[in-house]
BALOPA-184419 format. One record per residue (C-alpha): residue number from 1; residue in three letters; x, y, z. Coordinates in steps of 0.1 Angstrom, whole numbers. Example, Ala and Ser with C-alpha at 12.3 -4.5 7.8 and 13.67 -1.06 7.14 Angstrom:
# residues 2
REC   seq   type      xx      yy      zz
REC     1    ala     123     -45      78
REC     2    ser     137     -11      71
END
This chain:
# residues 146
REC   seq   type      xx      yy      zz
REC     1    met     317    1443    2277
REC     2    pro     278    1442    2277
REC     3    asn     259    1474    2285
REC     4    val     244    1466    2319
REC     5    asn     222    1497    2316
REC     6    ala     205    1486    2283
REC     7    pro     171    1471    2288
REC     8    ala     168    1434    2284
REC     9    ala     150    1421    2253
REC    10    ser     113    1416    2261
REC    11    ala      94    1385    2254
REC    12    glu      75    1405    2227
REC    13    asp     108    1415    2211
REC    14    ser     120    1379    2209
REC    15    arg      86    1368    2195
REC    16    tyr      88    1395    2169
REC    17    ala     124    1386    2160
REC    18    arg     116    1349    2158
REC    19    gly      85    1356    2137
REC    20    leu     103    1379    2113
REC    21    ala     130    1353    2108
REC    22    arg     105    1326    2101
REC    23    leu      85    1348    2078
REC    24    lys     117    1357    2058
REC    25    glu     124    1320    2056
REC    26    ile      90    1312    2041
REC    27    asp      82    1343    2021
REC    28    gly     114    1362    2016
REC    29    ala     106    1398    2006
REC    30    ala      69    1392    2000
REC    31    gly      63    1389    2038
REC    32    glu      82    1421    2044
REC    33    ala      60    1438    2018
REC    34    val      28    1428    2037
REC    35    val      42    1442    2069
REC    36    ala      53    1474    2052
REC    37    ser      18    1478    2036
REC    38    leu       3    1481    2071
REC    39    ala      28    1506    2085
REC    40    asp       6    1537    2077
REC    41    ile     -27    1522    2088
REC    42    ala     -22    1496    2115
REC    43    pro      15    1491    2126
REC    44    asp       3    1473    2157
REC    45    phe     -16    1448    2136
REC    46    ala      16    1442    2115
REC    47    arg      34    1434    2147
REC    48    his       7    1409    2158
REC    49    leu       9    1394    2123
REC    50    ile      45    1386    2128
REC    51    glu      44    1376    2165
REC    52    phe      15    1352    2167
REC    53    pro      13    1333    2134
REC    54    phe      50    1333    2126
REC    55    gly      67    1338    2160
REC    56    asp      44    1315    2180
REC    57    ile      27    1290    2156
REC    58    tyr      50    1286    2126
REC    59    ser      80    1284    2149
REC    60    arg      66    1254    2170
REC    61    pro      82    1220    2166
REC    62    gly      61    1191    2153
REC    63    leu      55    1202    2117
REC    64    asp      80    1213    2091
REC    65    leu      74    1244    2070
REC    66    arg      63    1223    2040
REC    67    ala      35    1206    2061
REC    68    arg      25    1240    2076
REC    69    glu      22    1256    2041
REC    70    ile       1    1226    2028
REC    71    gly     -23    1231    2057
REC    72    thr     -24    1268    2051
REC    73    val     -31    1265    2014
REC    74    ala     -59    1241    2021
REC    75    ala     -74    1263    2048
REC    76    leu     -73    1295    2027
REC    77    thr     -87    1276    1997
REC    78    ala    -116    1263    2018
REC    79    leu    -123    1298    2031
REC    80    gly    -129    1309    1996
REC    81    thr    -126    1346    2006
REC    82    ala     -89    1350    2010
REC    83    ala     -74    1351    1975
REC    84    pro     -46    1376    1983
REC    85    gln     -35    1356    2013
REC    86    leu     -39    1323    1993
REC    87    ala     -16    1337    1966
REC    88    val      11    1346    1992
REC    89    his       9    1311    2007
REC    90    ile       9    1293    1974
REC    91    arg      41    1312    1967
REC    92    ala      54    1303    2002
REC    93    ala      45    1266    1996
REC    94    leu      66    1267    1964
REC    95    asn      94    1283    1984
REC    96    val      95    1255    2010
REC    97    gly      94    1227    1985
REC    98    val      58    1219    1977
REC    99    arg      55    1211    1940
REC   100    arg      30    1227    1917
REC   101    glu      13    1194    1910
REC   102    glu       8    1189    1948
REC   103    ile      -7    1223    1951
REC   104    val     -31    1217    1923
REC   105    glu     -42    1183    1938
REC   106    leu     -45    1199    1973
REC   107    ile     -68    1226    1959
REC   108    met     -88    1201    1939
REC   109    gln     -94    1181    1971
REC   110    met    -109    1211    1987
REC   111    ala    -138    1208    1963
REC   112    val    -149    1178    1985
REC   113    tyr    -149    1198    2017
REC   114    ala    -154    1234    2007
REC   115    gly    -173    1231    1974
REC   116    phe    -164    1235    1937
REC   117    pro    -166    1274    1938
REC   118    ala    -138    1275    1965
REC   119    ala    -117    1250    1946
REC   120    leu    -122    1269    1913
REC   121    asn    -112    1302    1929
REC   122    gly     -82    1285    1944
REC   123    leu     -71    1271    1911
REC   124    ala     -74    1305    1895
REC   125    val     -52    1320    1922
REC   126    ala     -27    1291    1917
REC   127    arg     -26    1297    1879
REC   128    gln     -18    1334    1885
REC   129    val      10    1325    1911
REC   130    phe      25    1299    1888
REC   131    ala      25    1323    1858
REC   132    gln      42    1350    1879
REC   133    ala      68    1325    1892
REC   134    glu      75    1314    1856
REC   135    ala      79    1350    1845
REC   136    glu     103    1357    1874
REC   137    asp     123    1326    1866
REC   138    gln     125    1336    1830
REC   139    ala     137    1371    1839
REC   140    cys     163    1356    1862
REC   141    ala     175    1332    1835
REC   142    glu     177    1360    1809
REC   143    ala     197    1382    1833
REC   144    ala     221    1355    1843
REC   145    pro     255    1358    1827
REC   146    val     263    1331    1801
END
């Protein structure tokens, strides 16, 4: 029997829950690490980070996660000032099925719109993410029972 005295879930709670579920789907533990890193300095900002981008925008119909991550990688590359966020979203793009070759082409295309420095910086971030992903894949393969 439900507890009639318990408060109903607020709209913010459902936005947060929806956003956290979407973030886990995209980033796995990496997204949780970002939220945890804000706990001691700006926990309210961490909540906004979950609710708005992931609870409201990433959860909308109309684009699948693959398309959303392609757009995000392009935007962060074009900004040229968001290397840590670009790394997270390149990894997320890989997680939702964007191939490495597609990520490289996408970043190269940003040279047309954002300039060569932004594209070069984006490619450097991609190289780091790809190397980290390869190392993690190698570690998993070595740890797997034969």
